[in-house]
C-alpha positions in Angstrom: -141.2 -33.6 -85.6 -141.2 -35.0 -82.2 -144.7 -36.4 -81.5 -144.1 -35.2 -77.8 -143.7 -31.7 -78.9 -146.0 -29.0 -79.1 -144.7 -25.3 -80.4 -146.6 -22.6 -79.6 -148.3 -21.0 -83.3 -146.2 -17.9 -83.0 -143.0 -19.3 -82.6 -143.5 -21.9 -85.4 -144.5 -19.2 -87.6 -141.7 -17.5 -86.7 -139.5 -20.6 -87.5 -141.1 -21.0 -90.5 -140.7 -17.6 -91.7 -137.0 -17.8 -91.1 -137.2 -15.1 -88.5 -135.1 -14.7 -85.0 -136.4 -16.8 -82.3 -134.8 -17.0 -78.8 -135.4 -20.1 -76.4 -135.8 -19.0 -72.8 -135.7 -21.6 -69.6 -138.5 -21.7 -66.9 -136.8 -23.0 -63.9 -135.6 -19.5 -63.5 -139.4 -18.7 -63.0 -140.2 -22.0 -60.6 -137.3 -22.4 -58.8 -135.2 -19.3 -59.3 -137.1 -15.9 -58.2 -140.6 -15.9 -56.0 -144.1 -15.4 -57.0 -145.4 -12.9 -58.0 -142.3 -11.0 -59.0 -141.6 -13.9 -61.5 -144.7 -13.0 -63.1 -143.5 -9.6 -63.9 -140.1 -11.1 -64.6 -141.7 -13.4 -67.1 -144.0 -10.9 -69.0 -141.1 -8.3 -69.2 -138.5 -10.6 -70.7 -140.7 -11.8 -73.2 -141.6 -8.1 -74.3 -138.1 -6.9 -74.5 -137.4 -9.9 -76.5 -140.2 -8.7 -79.0 -139.2 -5.1 -78.7 -135.6 -6.5 -80.1 -137.5 -7.5 -83.1 -137.6 -11.9 -82.4 -140.0 -14.3 -80.7 -139.6 -15.3 -77.3 -140.2 -19.2 -76.8 -140.3 -20.0 -72.9 -139.8 -23.6 -72.9 -141.3 -26.0 -70.4 -143.0 -29.6 -69.7 -146.9 -29.6 -69.4 -149.0 -32.5 -68.4 -146.2 -34.3 -70.2 -146.2 -32.7 -73.3 -142.7 -30.7 -74.1 -143.7 -27.3 -74.8 -141.7 -24.7 -77.0 -143.5 -21.4 -76.1 -146.2 -20.8 -73.6 -149.4 -19.4 -73.6 -150.6 -17.2 -70.6 -152.1 -20.2 -68.5 -148.9 -22.3 -69.0 -146.6 -19.0 -68.2 -148.8 -18.6 -64.9 -148.5 -22.6 -64.1 -144.6 -22.2 -64.1 -144.7 -19.1 -62.1 -147.0 -20.6 -59.2 -145.0 -23.5 -59.3 -147.5 -25.6 -57.9 -146.7 -29.5 -58.2 -143.8 -28.4 -60.9 -140.5 -29.8 -60.9 -137.2 -29.4 -61.8 -136.3 -31.0 -65.1 -132.8 -31.5 -66.6 -132.0 -34.3 -69.1 -132.4 -37.3 -67.0 -136.0 -36.2 -65.7 -137.4 -35.6 -69.2 -138.4 -39.3 -70.4 -139.9 -39.8 -66.4 -142.0 -36.3 -67.0 -143.3 -37.0 -70.5 -144.2 -40.7 -69.5 -146.0 -40.0 -66.0 -147.7 -36.8 -67.4 -146.3 -34.3 -65.1 -145.4 -30.9 -65.5 -141.7 -29.4 -64.8 -139.5 -26.7 -65.4 -136.7 -26.8 -67.7 -133.1 -26.4 -66.8 -130.3 -25.0 -69.2 -129.9 -28.6 -70.3 -133.4 -29.4 -71.1 -134.2 -26.2 -72.4 -131.4 -26.8 -74.8 -132.7 -30.2 -75.7 -136.4 -28.7 -76.7 -134.8 -25.7 -78.7 -132.8 -27.9 -80.6 -135.7 -30.3 -81.3 -137.9 -26.9 -82.3 -134.8 -26.0 -84.5 -134.1 -22.7 -82.4 -130.3 -21.8 -82.5 -130.0 -19.1 -79.4 -130.9 -19.4 -75.8 -130.9 -16.9 -73.2 -130.6 -18.0 -69.4 -129.2 -15.7 -66.0 -126.5 -18.2 -65.3 -125.2 -21.7 -66.4 -124.6 -24.7 -64.0 -121.1 -26.0 -63.7 -118.6 -27.8 -61.3 -119.8 -27.1 -57.7 -117.4 -25.9 -55.0 -115.7 -29.1 -54.1 -116.9 -31.0 -56.9 -113.6 -32.8 -57.3 -114.6 -34.8 -54.2 -118.5 -34.6 -54.5 -118.6 -35.2 -58.2 -121.3 -32.7 -58.3 -121.0 -31.3 -61.7 -124.4 -29.8 -63.8 -125.5 -31.6 -66.7 -125.6 -28.3 -68.7 -121.9 -28.5 -69.2 -122.5 -32.3 -71.3 -125.4 -30.6 -73.1 -123.0 -27.7 -74.0 -120.8 -30.5 -75.6 -123.5 -32.2 -77.4 -126.4 -30.2 -78.3 -126.1 -27.2 -81.0 -127.5 -24.3 -79.5 -125.7 -21.1 -78.7 -126.8 -20.1 -75.0 -126.1 -16.6 -73.8 -125.4 -16.2 -70.2 -124.0 -14.0 -67.1 -121.3 -16.7 -66.3 -121.5 -19.4 -64.6 -123.6 -18.9 -61.3 -121.2 -17.2 -58.7 -122.2 -20.2 -56.1 -120.2 -22.6 -58.6 -116.4 -23.3 -59.0 -116.0 -21.2 -62.1 -112.2 -22.3 -62.5 -113.3 -25.7 -62.8 -116.2 -25.2 -64.8 -114.4 -23.6 -67.6 -111.9 -26.2 -67.4 -114.0 -28.7 -68.1 -116.2 -26.8 -70.9 -112.3 -26.7 -72.5 -112.2 -30.4 -72.2 -115.3 -31.0 -74.1 -114.4 -28.9 -76.8 -117.0 -25.7 -76.1 -115.8 -22.6 -77.1 -116.5 -19.4 -74.8 -116.9 -16.1 -76.4 -116.9 -12.9 -74.3 -119.4 -10.6 -75.3 -117.8 -7.2 -75.7 -115.3 -8.8 -72.9 -111.9 -10.8 -72.5 -112.8 -12.1 -68.9 -115.6 -14.5 -68.2 -118.3 -13.3 -65.9 -119.5 -14.3 -62.5 -122.9 -13.6 -62.5 -123.7 -11.0 -59.8 -120.2 -9.5 -60.6 -119.1 -8.7 -64.3 -115.4 -10.2 -63.7 -114.5 -13.7 -62.4 -110.6 -13.8 -62.7 -110.9 -16.2 -65.5 -110.4 -15.6 -69.5 -112.4 -16.5 -72.2 -111.9 -18.4 -75.5 -112.2 -15.0 -77.7 -113.8 -11.7 -76.6 -116.0 -11.1 -79.6 -116.6 -7.2 -80.4 -120.2 -7.4 -80.8 -123.3 -9.4 -81.5 -122.8 -9.7 -84.8 -119.4 -10.9 -84.8 -120.7 -13.7 -82.2 -123.7 -14.9 -85.0 -120.9 -15.3 -87.5 -119.0 -17.5 -84.9 -122.2 -19.6 -84.4 -122.9 -19.8 -88.5 -119.2 -20.9 -89.1 -119.6 -23.5 -86.4 -122.9 -24.7 -88.1 -121.2 -24.5 -91.3 -118.2 -26.6 -90.4 -120.9 -29.4 -89.0 -119.8 -29.2 -85.3 -122.4 -30.7 -83.3 -121.9 -28.8 -79.8 -123.0 -25.5 -78.5 -121.2 -22.2 -77.7 -121.1 -20.3 -74.6 -121.6 -16.6 -74.5 -120.5 -14.7 -71.6 -122.2 -11.2 -71.3 -121.9 -9.2 -68.2 -124.2 -7.7 -66.1 -124.7 -4.2 -66.8 -122.0 -2.4 -64.7 -124.7 -0.2 -62.6 -126.1 -3.4 -61.5 -122.8 -5.5 -60.9 -121.7 -6.4 -57.4 -118.6 -6.5 -55.4 -116.6 -9.8 -56.1 -115.2 -9.5 -52.5 -118.5 -8.9 -51.3 -120.1 -11.6 -52.9 -117.6 -14.1 -52.3 -118.2 -13.5 -48.4 -122.0 -13.9 -48.9 -121.7 -17.2 -50.7 -119.2 -18.4 -48.3 -122.2 -18.1 -45.6 -124.8 -19.5 -47.9 -122.7 -22.6 -48.7 -122.1 -23.1 -44.8 -125.9 -22.8 -44.3 -126.6 -25.5 -46.8 -123.9 -28.0 -45.2 -125.6 -27.6 -42.2 -129.1 -27.7 -43.2 -128.1 -31.0 -45.5 -128.9 -29.8 -48.7 -127.8 -31.9 -51.5 -128.5 -32.4 -55.3 -130.7 -30.2 -57.5 -132.1 -28.6 -54.3 -128.9 -26.7 -53.7 -128.8 -24.1 -56.5 -132.6 -22.9 -55.4 -131.5 -23.0 -51.7 -128.3 -21.2 -52.3 -129.8 -18.5 -54.6 -132.8 -17.6 -51.9 -130.3 -17.5 -49.2 -127.8 -15.2 -51.0 -131.2 -12.8 -51.5 -131.7 -13.1 -47.9 -128.1 -12.0 -46.8 -127.8 -9.2 -49.3 -131.4 -7.8 -48.6 -132.7 -8.0 -51.5 -129.2 -6.7 -54.0 -128.5 -10.2 -55.6 -132.5 -10.7 -56.6 -132.1 -7.5 -58.6 -129.2 -8.0 -60.4 -130.3 -11.5 -61.2 -133.2 -9.7 -62.9 -131.3 -7.2 -64.9 -128.7 -9.4 -65.9 -131.2 -12.0 -67.3 -133.4 -9.2 -69.2 -129.6 -8.0 -70.3 -128.7 -11.7 -71.7 -132.0 -11.9 -73.3 -131.4 -8.5 -75.1 -127.7 -9.9 -76.2 -129.5 -13.2 -77.4 -132.1 -11.1 -79.5 -129.6 -9.5 -81.3 -127.2 -12.8 -82.1 -130.6 -14.1 -83.1 -131.8 -11.3 -85.3 -127.7 -11.0 -86.9 -127.7 -14.7 -87.5 -131.0 -14.4 -89.6 -129.3 -11.5 -91.4 -126.6 -13.9 -92.3 
């Protein structure tokens, strides 16, 4: 066991008993949603996972400790986001060494989940190749983590603010299987369709669990990406959202926003431009992903 790792007793007991566990990130709380709406979401997503027969394990770094599963005080720390940084792979050693608190991204949540022995992780949307990334080289560390860390990630696609085509090309190059849950088209976060296909359209969560089990049995070390479209009643129109995102990107350019600050800035701008519709969609797709991940984790335990 890693000396810097703390596994919540409920999570540790579930893992020891071979029960299904689903990892959750904390960046969606600290940097993806406003307070106090994020508190309601945090409780809803954990309750939903329990209703599906699994145990939630929200990940974070608290005062230099790697946390897999949070108590209520730690959850509130992430939601209030006071002196809470955004932590990807490169930041983890700094936050541990200096005793800082940080919210984990997709990449760093995968790292903590793998350390604890959790095989399934639910997020909203993954990071990827940013628009214009062929010039800026702005490519999320999430993609490298998917290539090297054995955790299955359930998402509603790549965030629509990204270049989804290049993101999928990068994943193909790195050998990451992209599986659709009941869809042959990779979802586009706010929208059910992106115009880009998946590697394989799985019939259901049980089939996805068998694919993950086969990957592990073959000794492959990387992850699997599972595209789970937002429920139809909450999906937004693709052409409408492309216009909104173009406007948000222009605002980011004018404000000089770069690096790790770009995604929170764009998500907040998109929320404002859609009159809050994108926020509701964000919440519902994240809950839907947690439901899917719980069923995948449960099916894996049954295998």
